[in-house]
C-alpha positions in Angstrom: -28.2 9.6 52.7 -27.3 13.1 52.2 -27.9 13.6 56.3 -25.3 10.5 57.2 -22.7 11.8 54.6 -23.0 15.7 55.7 -24.7 16.8 53.1 -27.5 18.2 55.1 -27.5 19.2 58.9 -28.3 15.2 60.7 -31.4 15.2 62.5 -31.6 13.5 65.5 -33.4 10.2 65.4 -32.2 10.0 61.7 -28.5 8.8 61.7 -26.4 8.4 64.3 -24.2 11.6 64.8 -21.7 9.7 67.1 -19.0 10.1 64.7 -17.6 13.8 63.9 -17.7 14.8 60.1 -14.1 14.5 60.2 -14.0 10.8 61.4 -16.7 9.2 58.6 -14.2 8.9 56.0 -11.4 6.1 57.0 -8.2 5.4 54.7 -6.4 2.0 54.4 -3.1 4.4 54.3 -2.5 6.0 57.5 -0.6 8.9 55.6 -3.9 10.0 53.9 -5.9 12.2 55.8 -9.3 12.8 53.7 -11.2 15.3 55.2 -15.0 15.9 54.5 -15.5 17.9 51.2 -18.1 20.3 50.6 -21.0 20.1 48.0 -25.0 20.3 47.8 -25.4 16.6 45.9 -24.2 13.2 46.7 -22.1 13.7 43.3 -19.8 16.7 44.5 -19.5 15.0 47.3 -18.3 11.9 46.1 -16.3 13.6 43.6 -14.3 15.8 46.7 -13.3 12.2 48.1 -12.1 10.9 44.9 -9.7 14.2 44.0 -7.8 14.0 47.6 -7.8 10.3 47.2 -6.3 11.0 43.4 -4.3 13.6 44.7 -2.4 11.7 47.3 -1.8 9.1 44.9 -0.9 11.4 42.1 0.4 14.9 43.8 1.3 16.1 40.2 -1.5 15.2 38.0 -2.2 17.9 35.6 -5.6 19.8 36.7 -7.8 19.1 33.6 -10.9 21.0 34.1 -13.1 19.3 31.3 -12.8 15.7 29.3 -10.0 15.4 27.1 -11.0 13.3 23.9 -8.3 11.6 21.6 -9.1 14.4 19.1 -8.5 17.0 21.6 -5.2 15.0 22.0 -4.0 15.0 18.3 -5.2 18.7 17.7 -2.8 20.0 20.6 0.0 18.0 18.8 -0.3 19.4 15.8 -0.5 22.5 17.2 2.3 22.3 19.8 4.4 21.0 16.7 3.7 23.6 14.3 4.5 26.2 17.2 8.0 24.9 17.6 8.5 25.9 13.7 7.3 29.4 14.5 10.2 32.3 15.8 9.7 32.3 19.4 7.5 29.5 19.6 4.6 31.9 18.7 2.0 30.7 17.0 -0.3 33.6 15.9 -4.0 33.5 14.6 -4.8 30.3 16.3 -8.5 28.7 14.5 -11.1 29.7 17.5 -12.2 26.1 17.9 -8.5 24.9 18.4 -8.3 28.0 21.0 -10.7 26.1 23.2 -8.8 22.4 23.1 -5.3 24.5 23.7 -6.8 26.1 26.6 -8.0 22.9 28.5 -5.3 20.6 27.6 -1.9 22.3 26.9 -2.2 24.8 29.6 -2.8 22.4 32.6 -0.5 20.1 30.8 1.9 23.0 30.8 3.0 23.0 26.9 2.4 26.4 26.8 -0.3 29.5 27.2 -3.1 29.9 25.0 -3.7 33.9 24.6 -6.6 35.5 23.3 -5.7 34.7 19.5 -2.1 33.4 19.7 -0.5 30.3 21.4 3.0 30.5 23.0 4.8 27.0 23.5 6.6 26.2 26.5 8.1 22.9 26.9 10.9 23.6 29.5 9.4 22.2 32.3 9.3 18.6 30.8 12.9 19.2 29.2 14.3 20.1 32.4 12.9 16.8 34.2 13.6 14.8 31.1 17.5 15.7 31.2 17.1 16.2 35.7 16.3 12.1 34.8 18.7 11.3 32.1 21.7 12.8 34.5 20.6 10.7 37.5 20.3 7.5 36.1 22.8 7.6 33.5 20.7 6.7 31.1 22.0 6.5 27.5 19.5 4.7 25.1 16.2 6.9 25.6 13.1 4.4 24.8 9.3 5.2 25.1 9.6 3.2 27.9 11.8 5.1 30.1 10.4 8.3 29.3 6.5 7.3 30.6 8.4 5.8 33.8 10.0 9.5 34.4 6.9 11.5 33.0 4.7 9.2 35.8 7.1 9.2 38.7 7.0 5.7 39.0 10.5 5.6 41.2 9.9 9.1 43.0 6.3 9.2 44.5 6.5 12.9 45.0 6.6 13.5 41.2 3.8 10.3 40.2 1.4 12.2 37.6 -1.1 9.5 36.8 -0.8 10.3 33.2 -3.3 8.3 31.0 -1.2 6.2 28.0 -2.4 8.7 25.2 -1.7 12.0 27.4 1.7 10.6 28.2 2.7 9.7 24.1 1.3 13.4 23.7 4.0 14.8 26.0 6.9 12.8 25.0 6.1 13.5 21.1 5.9 17.4 21.7 9.6 16.7 23.5 10.8 14.8 21.3 10.0 17.4 18.2 11.5 19.8 20.6 14.9 18.0 21.0 14.9 17.1 17.2 14.4 13.3 18.0 13.4 10.7 15.9 11.8 7.1 17.1 13.9 4.2 15.9 12.4 0.5 16.2 14.9 -2.4 15.5 17.6 0.1 13.5 14.2 1.7 11.2 12.9 4.9 11.4 9.2 4.8 12.4 6.1 7.1 12.4 5.1 8.1 15.9 1.2 8.6 16.6 -0.4 8.9 19.6 -1.6 5.7 21.2 1.0 3.6 18.6 4.1 4.6 20.7 6.0 0.9 20.9 7.4 1.0 24.4 10.8 -0.3 23.3 11.0 2.6 20.7 14.2 4.7 20.7 14.4 8.5 20.7 17.5 8.9 18.9 19.0 12.5 18.2 18.8 14.0 14.3 20.6 16.4 13.4 18.7 18.7 11.1 19.4 20.2 7.7 19.8 23.9 7.2 16.7 25.5 6.1 17.8 26.0 2.5 19.0 22.4 2.6 15.4 21.1 3.7 14.0 23.4 1.3 16.1 22.1 -1.9 15.2 18.4 -0.7 11.3 18.6 -0.4 11.4 20.4 -4.0 13.7 17.7 -5.8 12.0 14.5 -3.6 8.4 16.0 -5.1 9.9 16.4 -8.6 11.1 12.7 -7.9 7.4 11.9 -7.0 8.0 11.3 -3.3 5.3 12.5 -1.3 6.0 13.8 2.1 4.6 13.2 5.6 5.0 16.8 6.4 7.2 19.9 5.1 7.8 21.3 8.6 11.9 21.2 9.5 11.7 18.7 12.5 13.4 15.6 13.3 10.5 13.5 12.6 9.9 14.9 9.5 13.7 14.5 8.6 13.7 11.0 9.2 10.3 10.1 7.4 12.0 11.9 4.1 15.4 10.1 4.7 13.4 6.7 5.1 11.2 7.5 2.0 14.5 8.4 -0.5 15.5 5.0 0.5 12.4 3.0 0.2 10.4 4.9 -2.4 13.4 6.3 -4.5 16.3 3.8 -4.1 14.4 0.7 -3.0 16.0 -2.5 -4.5 17.7 -0.8 -7.9 20.5 -0.1 -5.9 22.4 -3.0 -7.7 21.5 -1.4 -10.8 22.4 1.9 -10.4 25.7 0.9 -9.3 26.1 -0.7 -12.8 24.1 1.7 -15.2 27.3 4.0 -15.8 29.3 0.7 -16.7 26.7 -0.7 -18.6 25.9 2.6 -20.6 30.2 2.6 -21.4 29.8 -0.1 -23.9 27.2 1.9 -26.3 30.2 4.8 -26.0 30.3 4.7 -29.8 27.1 5.4 -30.6 27.1 8.2 -28.0 24.2 6.6 -26.2 25.7 7.4 -22.4 26.5 11.1 -23.2 23.8 12.5 -20.8 24.8 9.3 -18.7 28.4 10.1 -18.4 30.2 11.9 -15.1 28.0 14.6 -15.8 25.3 12.4 -16.7 22.2 11.5 -14.9 23.6 7.5 -14.6 26.7 8.9 -13.0 24.6 11.4 -10.8 22.7 8.3 -9.7 25.5 6.3 -8.9 26.7 9.1 -6.6 23.3 9.6 -5.0 23.3 5.8 -4.3 27.0 5.9 -2.8 26.4 8.8 -0.3 23.1 7.1 0.7 24.6 3.6 1.2 28.0 5.5 3.2 25.6 7.6 5.3 22.0 6.1 5.5 20.9 8.9 8.0 22.3 11.9 5.6 19.7 10.9 2.8 18.0 14.2 2.8 21.5 16.0 2.8 22.7 14.2 0.1 19.5 14.5 -2.6 19.7 18.3 -1.6 23.4 18.8 -2.4 23.7 16.1 -5.5 25.1 18.0 -8.3 22.1 17.1 -11.0 23.0 17.6 -14.3 19.6 17.9 -16.0 16.4 18.2 -13.9 15.2 16.1 -10.6 12.3 14.8 -12.5 14.7 13.3 -15.0 17.4 12.1 -12.7 14.2 10.7 -10.4 13.0 8.9 -13.7 16.7 7.6 -14.7 16.6 6.3 -11.1 13.7 4.5 -11.5 14.6 2.8 -15.3 17.7 1.6 -13.9 17.3 -2.0 -14.0 14.8 -1.7 -16.9 17.5 0.0 -18.5 20.7 -2.1 -17.4 18.7 -5.1 -18.5 18.3 -4.0 -22.1 21.7 -2.8 -23.0 23.2 -6.0 -21.2 21.3 -7.9 -23.4 21.7 -5.6 -26.4 23.1 -7.8 -29.2 25.7 -5.2 -29.8 27.5 -6.7 -32.8 24.4 -6.6 -34.7 24.5 -3.0 -34.4 28.0 -2.5 -34.7 27.6 -4.6 -38.2 24.6 -2.3 -39.6 26.0 0.9 -38.2 29.1 0.1 -40.3 27.3 -0.5 -43.4 28.0 1.8 -46.2 27.4 2.2 -50.2 23.5 1.5 -51.1 22.9 0.7 -47.3 24.4 3.6 -45.8 21.7 5.9 -45.5 19.9 3.0 -43.3 22.8 2.7 -41.1 22.7 6.6 -40.6 19.4 6.2 -39.5 19.8 4.0 -37.2 23.0 5.4 -35.4 20.6 8.8 -35.8 18.4 7.4 -33.6 20.5 6.1 -31.2 22.3 9.0 -30.3 18.9 10.8 -30.4 18.1 8.6 -27.1 21.7 10.0 -25.9 20.5 13.4 -26.1 17.1 12.9 -24.7 16.1 13.0 -21.0 15.1 9.1 -20.0 11.4 10.9 -19.3 11.9 12.0 -23.1 13.2 8.6 -25.0 13.0 5.3 -23.0 16.7 4.0 -23.9 15.2 0.0 -23.5 12.2 0.9 -26.1 14.8 2.4 -28.9 17.6 -0.2 -28.5 15.0 -2.8 -29.0 13.7 -0.8 -32.3 17.3 -0.5 -33.4 17.9 -3.9 -33.2 14.9 -4.9 -35.1 16.0 -2.0 -37.9 19.8 -3.8 -37.8 18.6 -7.2 -38.0 16.7 -5.9 -41.5 19.3 -4.7 -42.8 22.0 -6.9 -42.4 19.5 -9.4 -43.9 18.7 -6.9 -46.9 22.8 -6.3 -47.1 23.3 -10.3 -46.8 20.7 -10.7 -49.9 22.4 -8.0 -52.1 25.8 -9.6 -51.8 24.4 -13.3 -52.7 22.3 -11.6 -55.7 25.3 -10.0 -57.0 27.7 -13.1 -56.6 28.5 -15.1 -59.9 26.5 -18.8 -60.0 28.8 -22.0 -59.9 28.3 -24.9 -62.2 29.4 -25.0 -66.1 27.4 -22.1 -66.8 29.2 -19.8 -64.5 32.5 -21.7 -66.7 31.3 -20.8 -69.9 30.2 -17.2 -68.9 26.5 -18.1 -69.7 23.9 -18.1 -67.3 20.8 -20.2 -67.3 17.3 -18.8 -67.2 15.8 -19.0 -64.1 12.4 -19.9 -65.9 14.3 -22.6 -67.9 16.3 -24.0 -65.5 15.8 -27.9 -64.2 14.9 -28.5 -60.9 17.7 -29.4 -59.3 19.9 -26.6 -60.9 17.1 -24.5 -59.7 17.4 -25.9 -56.4 21.0 -26.0 -55.5 21.3 -22.1 -56.8 18.8 -21.6 -53.9 20.6 -23.5 -51.5 23.7 -21.5 -52.2 22.2 -17.9 -51.8 20.6 -18.9 -48.8 23.5 -20.7 -47.4 25.5 -17.3 -48.5 23.3 -15.5 -46.5 23.2 -18.0 -43.2 27.1 -17.7 -43.3 26.5 -13.8 -43.0 24.2 -13.4 -40.6 25.9 -16.1 -38.5 28.6 -13.4 -38.1 26.6 -11.3 -36.5 25.1 -14.0 -34.1 21.8 -14.8 -35.8 20.8 -18.1 -37.0 19.0 -18.7 -40.5 16.9 -22.4 -41.1 14.9 -22.8 -44.7 12.9 -25.4 -46.3 12.5 -26.1 -50.1 9.7 -27.3 -51.4 9.2 -28.5 -54.7 5.7 -27.7 -56.4 3.6 -30.2 -58.6 5.1 -28.4 -61.7 8.8 -28.9 -60.7 9.4 -31.4 -63.4 8.0 -29.4 -66.4 
């Protein structure tokens, strides 16, 4: 076998040597001329033939010298992306294990150069290819499918590379990062990853915020409970934060946020909305929601540049509590609160206490005092105070009947059952009328005991 394939010198009588070594390999493609490879084993001989075939089929394939794993590709993506965020694309002090990865992946793939301790990214080869093909094909919408065809040289045989899907994804991702492009699927920004790029995903150009705007947006987002995927200022990171602001902060609260300033204005007489007026959290939340509605792709800048009257934490709490606060204010018995807080005389102290607690809620952030709870407590206290006041008024009213006319009152202990029952009904009726004026109803039942006729 070794003699037949030219690895060892053919011996007469062992193999037929009528064919010259250059004629021993025939290709179905007449343009492919296979040369006898050099090698000392059948494996190296076969690899030499395969190398010639693949080089002919994919003339621009990267010259990888080792097997490339999925982990190698992901490490390369992380390091190249990090280098793009550094001055001059120079990533200092690369960890030793990653140096080897970048040497065997980034170098042959023309993504940059791994020096002894630092890596310098260089994507000009790929950037030129994409821009040239865009101009040649007049492509307006750039998709993953189109990018793959360009990278693989599908319509230009001399540029065929034969990249595996995962290797092609790596190139597409770093090109997108370098050109500030995000990935969009059906109008929604999606998070890309190697091996998970949809063929119909669009690569859309993003306008990156300034460094200070990005830093402020990240800080405020963190205080509001938004966890970002990456703090690196890139198109993918900006698109991710935009999505998280819409999804995690605003979510399905948009209508409640818009209604909150109006709802709170109904409580203005108790100064409940003082922190929620134009300089307060409710108005700030409404302004943010309006900006997001008008420019949904500018969420990062809108959050960073918003005039926050208190703290980002308090604003975030106000936004997240908007539905419950709006519902509580809408369902509050305002007439009851007005009646209770307007009482004077012996009830003035209790009325002032209710009013003071409402005002305290006004002067505290939503994260400190929950308005929903405070309103519920105020309504309960107001109901008790109105009932107490109504009973006091009934107790002071003169009783009807002949006794009242004559100026003498019949002691309760000696009143006949019928008279006692009538007096109780009169007092309860008076209380019910006062409660009805503030939207409450009172029902009662009078049971006569066994000693009622004595």
